[in-house]
DOVO-658127 format. One record per residue (C-alpha): residue in one letter; y, z, x. Coordinates in steps of 0.001 Angstrom, whole numbers, padded with zeros to 6 digits, always signed. Example, Ala and Ser with C-alpha at 12.3 -4.5 7.8 and 13.67 -1.06 7.14 Angstrom:
2
   lumvex        yy        zz        xx
        A   -004500   +007800   +012300
        S   -001060   +007140   +013670
***
This chain:
166
   lumvex        yy        zz        xx
        M   -076605   +037840   +041397
        I   -078651   +038696   +044470
        P   -082400   +039047   +043914
        I   -083603   +042646   +044081
        E   -085982   +041819   +046940
        I   -083069   +040811   +049171
        V   -081181   +044005   +048284
        Q   -084256   +046095   +049065
        V   -084725   +044423   +052450
        A   -081003   +044782   +053212
        L   -081083   +048500   +052459
        A   -084275   +049095   +054447
        V   -083068   +047140   +057480
        G   -079656   +048824   +057303
        I   -081277   +052259   +057211
        V   -083477   +051425   +060217
        F   -080515   +050170   +062259
        S   -078414   +053168   +061146
        L   -081124   +055479   +062421
        L   -081389   +053589   +065713
        I   -077654   +053575   +066390
        Y   -077519   +057289   +065704
        E   -080673   +058445   +067469
        K   -080997   +056058   +070410
        F   -077581   +054691   +071269
        F   -074217   +056118   +070269
        K   -074792   +059137   +067968
        L   -072572   +057378   +065439
        I   -073045   +057300   +061680
        P   -072030   +054011   +059978
        G   -070414   +055654   +056952
        G   -073682   +056389   +055202
        V   -077133   +055021   +055796
        I   -076902   +052647   +052808
        V   -073438   +051310   +053693
        P   -074491   +048617   +056227
        G   -077122   +047190   +053890
        Y   -074639   +046692   +051082
        L   -071902   +045407   +053397
        A   -074343   +042924   +054963
        L   -074773   +041377   +051519
        A   -071014   +040684   +051459
        V   -070526   +039361   +055004
        N   -069900   +035843   +053652
        E   -066972   +037172   +051596
        P   -064506   +038720   +054067
        T   -061917   +039566   +051389
        V   -064491   +041752   +049633
        L   -065126   +043565   +052930
        L   -061398   +043863   +053618
        F   -060625   +045377   +050214
        T   -063616   +047704   +050535
        F   -062124   +049057   +053762
        V   -058651   +049245   +052204
        V   -060033   +051358   +049350
        A   -061842   +053532   +051928
        L   -058603   +054044   +053873
        I   -056655   +054866   +050694
        T   -059391   +057313   +049693
        F   -059344   +058898   +053150
        G   -055553   +059289   +052973
        I   -055637   +060868   +049512
        V   -058389   +063330   +050467
        Y   -056575   +064167   +053704
        G   -053398   +064845   +051737
        L   -055211   +066907   +049118
        S   -056869   +069025   +051796
        N   -053412   +070370   +052666
        Y   -053134   +071847   +049165
        L   -056729   +072507   +048084
        V   -059641   +074247   +049725
        L   -061862   +071255   +050474
        F   -064864   +071481   +052742
        G   -068545   +070645   +052756
        R   -070130   +069366   +049578
        R   -066956   +069856   +047534
        K   -064976   +067634   +049904
        F   -067715   +065000   +049865
        L   -067860   +064931   +046059
        I   -064058   +064763   +045769
        T   -064091   +061865   +048254
        I   -066687   +059990   +046176
        L   -064777   +060611   +042923
        I   -061471   +059487   +044426
        S   -063161   +056414   +045876
        F   -064524   +055564   +042453
        A   -061105   +056032   +040822
        V   -059208   +054071   +043484
        G   -061720   +051202   +043564
        W   -061842   +050929   +039809
        G   -058061   +051197   +039539
        V   -057441   +048510   +042160
        E   -059864   +046146   +040441
        L   -058281   +046824   +037023
        L   -054771   +046276   +038365
        S   -055786   +043015   +040009
        R   -057001   +041715   +036658
        G   -053859   +042844   +034870
        G   -055524   +045838   +033236
        P   -057546   +045930   +030050
        S   -055492   +044574   +027174
        E   -057257   +046784   +024640
        W   -055701   +049818   +026349
        G   -052267   +048236   +026302
        L   -052125   +048220   +030086
        S   -050353   +045203   +031503
        V   -049371   +044613   +035116
        P   -046965   +041670   +035257
        W   -046740   +041547   +039053
        T   -050319   +040316   +039569
        G   -049223   +036719   +039060
        L   -046408   +037129   +041576
        G   -048715   +037620   +044535
        V   -048026   +041357   +044932
        I   -051593   +042243   +043945
        P   -054107   +039460   +044537
        A   -055893   +038337   +041401
        S   -059484   +039472   +041019
        I   -059887   +041954   +043846
        R   -063522   +042871   +044375
        I   -065031   +045600   +046488
        V   -068595   +046479   +047471
        G   -069350   +049044   +044772
        Y   -067275   +052067   +043929
        L   -069219   +054573   +046006
        I   -069503   +052641   +049276
        P   -065781   +053083   +050128
        G   -066224   +056818   +049513
        L   -069121   +056975   +051943
        I   -067030   +055077   +054479
        A   -064060   +057428   +053910
        N   -066383   +060404   +054402
        G   -067449   +058880   +057722
        F   -063775   +058436   +058659
        E   -063233   +062128   +058014
        R   -066300   +063233   +059970
        Q   -066071   +061124   +063133
        G   -062815   +059181   +062971
        I   -061767   +055759   +061739
        A   -062428   +053867   +064985
        K   -065904   +055268   +065649
        T   -067026   +054842   +062041
        S   -065673   +051288   +061869
        F   -067374   +050419   +065162
        A   -070711   +051755   +063942
        I   -070358   +049954   +060605
        L   -069528   +046678   +062340
        I   -072533   +046830   +064674
        V   -075100   +047918   +062090
        T   -073795   +045569   +059376
        M   -073922   +042549   +061677
        L   -077415   +043434   +062905
        T   -078551   +043850   +059307
        Y   -076960   +040549   +058319
        A   -078652   +038796   +061257
        V   -082053   +039982   +060035
        L   -081247   +038966   +056444
        Y   -080096   +035556   +057643
        A   -083256   +035101   +059696
        I   -085462   +035977   +056721
        F   -083583   +034559   +053720
        G   -080894   +032231   +055059
        V   -077345   +032566   +053738
        V   -077010   +035522   +051352
        K   -074073   +035509   +048917
        L   -072859   +038021   +046376
***
């Protein structure tokens, strides 16, 4: 477990860099202002970052599809995005572990390499914030902003604390 002081510094530094990249440089939002701080804590685990982005893309696709059938805009769309992100992230993690046996859920294909065992993501809400950024400014621009701010945040964390691991 990461000490709370490191998490606090990561969030603060991520927020500062998020503000700078928006106000002074590119007018880009890196998902949400807390996203780079949390992602910087997982830089040493690329599979966690990869699956976080996969869940964000799945969430984005589901919300995009739903918007063809439901009236989704503003706060309602944001909240639906967060809820879907939570459900998709939780579901992917449950399926990777084979599902909870007390519910009678069993996924036999996890051992066959179809779903990697023990998928982890950076929280359940972070992919939703990323998916919301995808919807607002596009996948490429949001990903670019996230990459820059996360790496800057990680560089500061590394300079202060050394290697930070989840």
